[in-house]
C-alpha positions, -999 to +999 in steps of 0.1 A: +000+000+000+013+034-010+018+058+020+002+092+020+028+120+017+030+144+046+044+179+047+056+170+082+049+163+118+045+190+145+050+182+182+040+205+210+051+195+245+051+210+279+013+216+277-017+213+300-052+205+287-078+227+304-114+217+302-144+239+309-173+215+313-211+217+319-216+251+302-253+258+297-263+267+261-279+299+272-246+315+281-233+330+247-199+346+246-181+323+270-153+315+245-148+352+239-147+361+276-125+332+285-099+337+258-100+375+262-093+371+298-063+348+291-050+371+264-050+402+287-026+382+310-004+373+281-014+337+280-011+320+247-036+293+238-023+267+214-053+244+208-091+250+212-121+228+206-157+234+216-188+213+213-224+211+225-244+180+232-281+175+224-291+187+259-275+221+252-245+215+274-212+227+261-176+220+268-145+240+258-111+223+258-078+242+252-041+238+257-017+262+273+019+260+285+021+238+316+039+267+334+007+288+329-019+263+341-021+275+377-025+311+365-052+299+340-071+283+368-070+315+389-084+335+359-111+309+352-122+309+389-124+348+387-148+346+357-166+314+368-198+331+379-201+350+346-199+317+325-226+297+341-208+281+371-190+253+350-166+227+362-129+230+353-104+201+348-067+202+342-045+175+327-008+187+330+009+157+313-002+161+276+013+168+242-002+177+209+009+158+178-001+171+144+004+161+108+002+185+080+003+186+042-006+207+013-031+183-003-051+172+027-083+187+014-082+165-017-069+133+000-095+110+016-084+088+045-058+110+062-077+112+095-086+076+094-050+066+088-037+089+116-062+077+142-058+041+133-020+044+136-024+059+170-048+032+180-025+005+168-001+016+196-028+019+222-026+057+222-058+074+234-068+107+218-080+132+245-090+158+220-090+162+182-089+192+160-086+195+122-082+221+095-079+221+058-042+212+061-037+198+096-049+170+118-040+174+155-045+152+185-040+158+222-024+127+238-007+118+271+029+132+269+043+099+278+031+085+245+045+111+222+075+091+209+052+061+203+028+084+183+057+097+161+068+061+154+032+051+146+028+080+122+061+072+104+049+037+099+019+046+079+028+080+063+055+091+040+072+117+063+098+140+048+134+131+058+125+095+068+137+065+048 
């Protein structure tokens, strides 16, 4: 089977995954308030996903530098009453692994191949984000080298034989 050609692999380490859970749907503007509050304190957010279930309950997950996670929690607790009294969770031992390529939009099976490769090594995806040219996955940081190896086994990665 011919391997799908990648533009490369991106690794982000030293991150914490922050989760804002149980956000009622009738609270619009929570993402704006949250990320504006972090931005004002000079905190960079590297990964964001948001979703809402059928019952109207939302969840926002995002990654920040592990060194900023305590400061983020202080900020979130300061704005908690303004965002519907949600629950917060922090996982401070995560990494983000991404694959990218110029022809992802026209190539079926990239996400399937990526997630199947991670699964073959028993790597659990904690969060997923995609764009036209990138597929990213939050994983336990202890599994990053296994993820890179799995990706190399199923994709044509530049610089690898």
